[in-house]
N, C-alpha and C positions, 0 to 999 in steps of 0.2 A: 245697188242698181245692177241689173244684169249686164248692161253695156260695160260697166266698170270691170266686172268679172271677165268678160270676153276680152276687153282691151288689156287687162293685166296678163292673161295667158299669152296673148300675142306679143306683148312687149317683152315678156320673159323669153319667148321663143326667138324674138329678134335679137336679144342680147346674146343668146347662145349661138345663133347662126351667123351673126355679123361680127360680134366681138369675142365670141368664144368664152363668155363668162356667165355665171349664175347670179342673178340679182334676187334678193329675198322678197322684195315688195315693190309696189309701184304707187307713187303718191299722186292723187288727183286733187283738183280744186276747180271751182266754177271759173269759166273764162271771164276775164274782166270785160266790162261793158264797152270799153273803147277798142277792143280787138274782136275780129271775127272768130267765132268758134262757139262750140256747145259744151265742151269739156276740155280741161287742160291737164296735160301730164307734166309734172315737175321733173325736170332732168337733173337738177343739181344733186339730189341724194344719190344718183347713180354714179357720180364721179368718183365715189369711193371704190367702185368696181370697174368702171370704164374710163380709161384715160383719154383725154382729148378735149377739144373745144365743145362746150355744151350746146351751142347753136348747131354745129355740124352734126353732133350726135343726135340732136332732135330731128334734123332733116333726114338722117338715115333711118331713124325709127319711124318717122312719118311716111317715108316712101314704102317701108315694109308694111305698115298698117293699111295704106291705100290699096296695096296689091293683095293683101290677105284677108281683110275684113270688109265684106260687102257694104256694111252700114257706114263705113268711113267714106265720105265724099272727097274731101281734100283737107289740107292743113296749112298752117303757117307757124313759123317759129319766131319768138321774140326772146333773144338772149337764151336763158335756160328754160324757157317755157314752150311746150309743144301744144298749140291750140288745135284741137281736132274739130272738124266740121262734119256733123252727121247728116246723111242724106235724108231727103223728105220721106223716102220709103220707110226708114227706121221709125220716124215719128208717126206716120200713118198706121203702120203695123201695130205700134204700141197702142194707139188710140182704139183701133178696131178690136184689140184684145181686152181692153178695159171697159169699152163702151157699154157692154151688157152686164158688167159685174156690179151687183147691187151693193156689196159691202167692200168696194175697192179701198185698199189701204189697210183693212183690218186683218188681223191674223188670229187663227184659232190653233192653240197648242194644248191638246188634251193631256199631255204629259207634264205640263208646267206646274210648278208648285203654286199653291194659293198664296195670296198676299192679303193681309187684313189691314184696311185703312181706317184709322180712327180720326174722327173730326167732330166738331161742335162741342161736345162734353161741357155743357153749361152747368151753372149753379141753379138750384131751384128756389132762389130767393129773389129773382128778378127776371124780367122778360129779356129776350134776345135783342142785341143792339148791333150797331154798325160793325164793330169788331168781330162779332159772331158771324156776320154776313160774309166777311172776307174768309173766315175760317171755314165755314160751310161750303162756300163756292170753291175754294181751293181743294178741300178734301174730296168733295163730290167729283170735281173735274179730274183730279188725279186718279181717282178710282175708275172712272170711265175710260180714261186714256190707258191705264194699265190693262183694263179689259180688252181694249182695242188692239193693244200690242201683243196679246196672246195669253195674258195671265188670267187665272181664276181669282176673283176678288170678293172679299167679304167687307161690307161697309159696317162700321160699328161706332158706338160712342160710349163713354162712361159718364153717367149722369151724377154730378156731385150733389147728392141728396141728403147729406148729413153734415153735422158740424155746427159751430157757433153761429155762422151766418144764417143758417136755416132757423135756428132758435130765435134769432133777433126778430125775424118777420113774424114767427109764431107768437112771440111774447107781445109784440106791438098789436097784433090782431086781437089777442086776449084783452089787452088794456083798452083799445080804442074801437074795436071792430063792431061791437054791438050785434054780433051774429051775422054780419054782412057776408054775402056769398056772391060769386059771379052772376048767378041768376037774379038775385035780389037787387044788385047794383047795376046790372047791365054792363059790367066791366069784364073784359077778358081775364081768365084766371091768373095767368102769369103776371099781368099788369097789376091786378088787385094785390097779389102777394108782394110785388115789387113796391107798391105804394106804402105798405107797412114796413118794409125794410128802410125806406126813406124816413118814415115817421119815427122809427126806432132811432135812427142817427140824429134826427132833430132833437129828440128828448135827451139822448146821450150827451150831445154837445151842451145843451142847456144845463144838465146836471154837473158837467165838468166845470162850466163857468161858475156855477154856484159854489162848488167846492173850492175853486181857486180864489173866489171872492172872500171865502172864509179863512184863507191863509194856507190852504193845502197846496203842495207842490204840483205843478201841472201834470207831470208824468205819473205821480202817485194818484192824482185825481182821475186820470184816464183809467187806472186800474180799479179804483174804488167807487166809481159811479154806480149808484144803486141798481139802475136798469141793466148794466153789464153783469153785475153779480147775479141778478135774477136769471139772465140768459145763460150764464155758466151753470147755475143750479138746474135749469131746464135741460141742458145738455147732459148733465150727469144722470138725471132721471131717465132721459131717452136711452142712454147707454145701459142703464140698469133695467130697461124694459118696462118702465112705468106705463100702465095701460092708458091712462088719460092723455099723457104726453104723446105716446106713440099713435093714438087714435087721431089726435089733432095733426100730427106730422103727416100721417097718411092722407088725411082729408085735404090739407093745404097743398101737399105735393100733387095730389090728384088734379087740383085746379090748374096747377102749373103745367102738368103733362098735357092736358087738353089744350092749353094755350100754345105750348111748344109745337104740338102736332099741327095746329092750324097754321102757324108761321112756316113750318117746314113745307107744308103742302103748297102754300102760296109761293114760297121761294123755289119749289121744284126740286127739293133734295129728299133722299130717303135713306133708310138703314136696314141692313139685314138682321142685325142682332143688337141688343142693348145690354149694357152692364151698369149696375148701380153701386155707387160707393158704399151704400149701407150694407151691401152683400159682400163687398170685396175688401173692406178696410181691415179685416183680420187676416186676409190672405198674405202669404209671404213669411209669416213668423216661423213656419216649419222649415222653410228653406234657409232662413237665417240660422236655425239650429243645426241644419246639415252643414252649412258653410263654416260654422264654428268648429265642427269636427274635422273638416278638411283643411282648416287654416286659412280660409278665404277671409273670415272675419275674426276679430279678437275682442276680448272683454276688458273694459277699463275698471279701475278700482271701485267706482260707484255702481258697477253692475251693468252699465250701458254697453251696447255692442256697436262696434265700428269696423270700417274697412279703411286700410291705408293705401291710397292711390298716388302717393307722392312720387313713386318711381315712374308713373305714367304722366307726370306733369300736372296732376290734379292735387287734391288735398285729402285730408281724412274726412270721412263721411259717416255720420251716425245712421244706423239702421234699426236700432231698438233702444228705447229710452230705459233709464235705470229702473223704472217701475214696471218694465216689461211691455209697455204699450208701443204700438207701431207708429212710424212716421210715414209721410207720403211715399218715400222711396221704398219702404217695405211693402206698402200696398201695391205700388207699380210693379215691383218684382213679382209678387204673387199673381197679379192680374195678368201679366204677360204670359206666365207659365200656365195659368188656368185657361187662357184663350187657346193655347196650343193643345191642351187636353180636350177642350170642347170641339176644336176643329183640327184634327190630327194632320190634315193635308196642308196646314199653314206652314210656309217655309220662310216667312218674313213679315214684318209689320211696318207701317208708315204711321207716324204720329203727327197729326196736324196741330201744332201748338206754337204760340207766338215766340219770338226770339228771346224774350226775357227768360225762357226756360232752357236755353241752349246748354248751360252747364249741367242742369238736372239730367238731361238726356244723355250727355256724354258719360256721366257717372252711371246711370241706369244700364246703358248698353254694355259698359265695361264690366259691371258687376255680373250681369247675365252671362257674359263670355267666361268670366272667372268661375262661375258656377257650373260651367261645362256644357251649356246648351248650344248646339251647333247652329240653330236658327238665329242665334244672337248676332251672327255675322251679317245677317240680312235685315237688320233693323235700321230704319231711317227716320230722322226727325225732320219733318217738313216745316222748317222754321220760316216764319214770315214776319214782316214789319208791321208796325201799327198803321191804322187808318186815321188820318187827321182831317179836320174840317177847317174851313176858313175861320170859324169862331173859336178854334182851339181844342184842347184835350177834353175828353169825356170823363165824367166821374159818376159811377153808379150810385154810390150812397148819397150823393147830393142831388140825384135825380136829374142830372144834366147830360145823360147819354142820349144818343140818337137812336130812338126805338126802331127796331127792324121793320115792324108792321107799318109804322108811320112813314118810314123812308120809302118802302115799296109803294105805298099809296101816293106819296108825293111824287115819285118817279112817274107814275101813271098820269098824274095831273099835269106834270111838266110836259110829258109826251103829247097830251091832249092839246095843250096850249100851242106848242110848236107846230103840230100837225094841222091844226085848224088855221093857224096863221099862213101856212104854206098852201092851204086850199087843195089838199090832195084827196079829200074824202067824199067826193060827189057820189051819190048813189048808195052810200052805206046806211044801214039801219042803226038805231041807237045802240042796240046790243052788239052789233058788229064793230061799231066805233069803240065801245068800252073794252071789248076783247083785244082790239088792235092796240089801244093805248097801253093796256097791261103788257102785251107782247113787246111793244117798243120800249116802254119804260123799264121793264125787268131786263130786257136784252141790253139796254144802255147801261144799267147798273152792273150787270154781270160782266159784260165785256170790258168796261172801264177798269174794273178791279182785276180781272184775269189777264188783261194784256200786259200788265206790269209784272216783272220778275218777282216771285214771291218774297225774296229776301229784301226787296226795297220797300221803304216806307211810302205810303200813298197820301197825297192830299186830294181828297175826294171833292169834286165840283159837280153837283148834280146837273146844272144847266149845260155845262160843257160836254157832259157824257151823252146828252140827248141831241147833240148837233148832228144834222143829216149830212155833213161834209167832214172829211178827214177820217182819222183812224178811230171810228166809233162803231158801236153795235148797230145803230139805226142806218148808217151809211151802207153797211154790209147787208142788213136786212132789206134795204131798198133795192140794192142790186139783185138780190135773190128774187124779189117780187117783180122786178123789171124782166128778168129772164122768164119767169112764169107767164108774163104777158106775151112774150115772144112765142113761147111754146103753144099758148092757147090760139094764137093767130096762125100758126103753121098748119094749114088745112090740106096737107099732102102727106104721103107716106114717107116717114123718116126712119124706117127700120133697117133698110138695106145698108150693108157695109159699102163704103165708098172706096174706090181704087185710085191709085196714083194716076193711072192712065186716064181716068175720067176727069180728074181736076188738073192734070198736067203738072202742077207744082203747088206747094203750100204757100200761102201768103205769109210774109215774115211775122205778122201779128198772130196768125194761127199757130205758127211754130213756137213763138214765145209763150203762148197760153198752154200749149202741150207740154213745154218744158216745166212750167209751173205745176201742172197736174202731176207730172212724174215725181215731184218732190213730196207728195202727200204721204206715201207709206213710210219713207224714211223720217219725215217730220214726226209722225206718230211715235216711232221707235225712239227718236231723240227726246221727245217730250216725256215719254215714259221713263227713260234712263235718267233724265234730269229732274223728274217730278215737277215739271214746269208747264202748266197750261198756257203760259205766255207764248211758248213756241207755236202752239196750235193757233192761238188768237192772231198772232202777227203773220203767220203763214196765210191765214184766211184773208187778212187785209191785203197782203201782197197778191193773192190770187184775184181778188176783186179789182184791185188796181189794174192788173193785167187784162182782166176781162173788159173793164171800161175803156181801156186804150184800144182793145180789139173792136169793141162796139162802135167807138167813135171813128175808126179808120177803115172799117170794111162794111160793106152792105151785107145784111143777113137775109131778111125776107125779100129785099129788093134786088137780090143777085139774079142775073139772067140765066146763068148756068145752073141747071137743076142739081147736078152733082155737088157743086160748091155750096148751093143753098142747103141741101140735105146735110152736108158735112158741118156747116156752121150752126145749124139748128141742133144737130147731135152734140156738137162741142159745147154750145151754150147749155144744153140740158145736163151734160156731165159736170160742168162747172157748178151748176145749181145743186146737183146731188152732193158734190164734195163740200160746198158751203154748208148745206144742211147737215151733213155728217159731222163736219168739223164743229159746227155750232152745237150739235147735240152732245158732243164730248164736253163742251163747256156748260151744258145745261141751258142753252139759249134756244128759244123757238124762233122759227122764221115764218113770216106771214105770206100767204099766197098772193096777196095784192096789197098795195099801199097807196 
């Protein structure tokens, strides 16, 4: 904040002129609610340089600031805390400076390195589910927040389109599908393929039970079930380029991609570039060979290649099997390097992946550093907790996941039920109602997930998320719509800047609202640094709470002073702009009326 920079310079000058000492820094904190003040200077750290009673030192500094800084109105001291009260002119000048700024809080830095944010990265053997929703919402929001903080951002995903799991769906379709397609069945492509993944698992378990009944050990039965052996044969054929298998793989993956695209569109997320595991699974082997030459990796007796990370508190990690085939770590090494080749301005990457992969990314980042890539210092694993439901944990192969499409539809239906019960939709057409239900339902879902720190596990409660009271998306959306109603009713010119002389003084509620608006730019920067959309979400809730307190305590359109009325309409409008901008960073829409 500019005021902090100004106060820092003046406090340092006070230390020189009053105490004849140099202090390296000045510590600030928000003033506690039970004391008068707008910003607090902490005196205690200065006692290393200035000897004396901290309260007396605070008073001497306060007197200096009142006389030298026009923005400082008065002060009070509480032990070692100097509480500064800023004058109304400071806040009004601040507001008049930001009032017409359309992208207030956003930074553009043309010299900043680009950052690549990876999220979603699904398997092509099943539709997206609730866990994917948290992943997508986090990745998309972090990308948007990084952009707002001044970074250039590329959004990407790596689609896991090869492996035994894909062959399971393909084999089950061959056995049971009878030529079924998304068009012939009326089933969305990713769901159709997912149904055959479940069908495979059902037959696989039945075959295991048959083998066990015949006296075969369960673990051995799991390896020898005929359908699994067939799937393994199909995978080998795919890797060998068998035309028939590859054609089926392309066909069924095509169905899945169309389904994914539809889900992404409904969810409101997008990507700048896509990577496919079928193209990247051989990447990295050349770099393992280079690392062997430089001593980063070593070869064991069976010919497998490893890296020893025990000195770094980790363990030994294989990067190449004895038969020369790559493991996931090899692929991830190669993919990261390929991305920087494809986008030379990339100076860092963010991987949005669940916390079960924490160890994997510690190892990956360390290997890339040891291979000598400078950008490896700017790699971050956006680790997040699982999403649970009241009914318990989801299981894909058993078909008990919460489907992303079904959840989004259910959220709209829940929003419809609650909205109609509240009776807020008089005069809406059916089409307008349906669009509003979707906006409220999706907003509720996104906000409920994003307001929680990414590292924490979530118990998702759909009905609670659509509550129109409390820390929810609909509560914030409703406040935005309320402000739009005020703006529509303001039938007078609200463009002129209001002077302090015209209003005489700010109302305390106006001042509190302005203080909250001041925090938006630094909140964006803090959220970008912490890779945490929760900071934006909860800032927006605090802003809305402050606005509602303002709305309940001061008259806006009923104010008799035209200057005050204009200021309050302008202030309401700016709050709405910040709500809309903050929610856009979270991928949440706001309705013009509710």
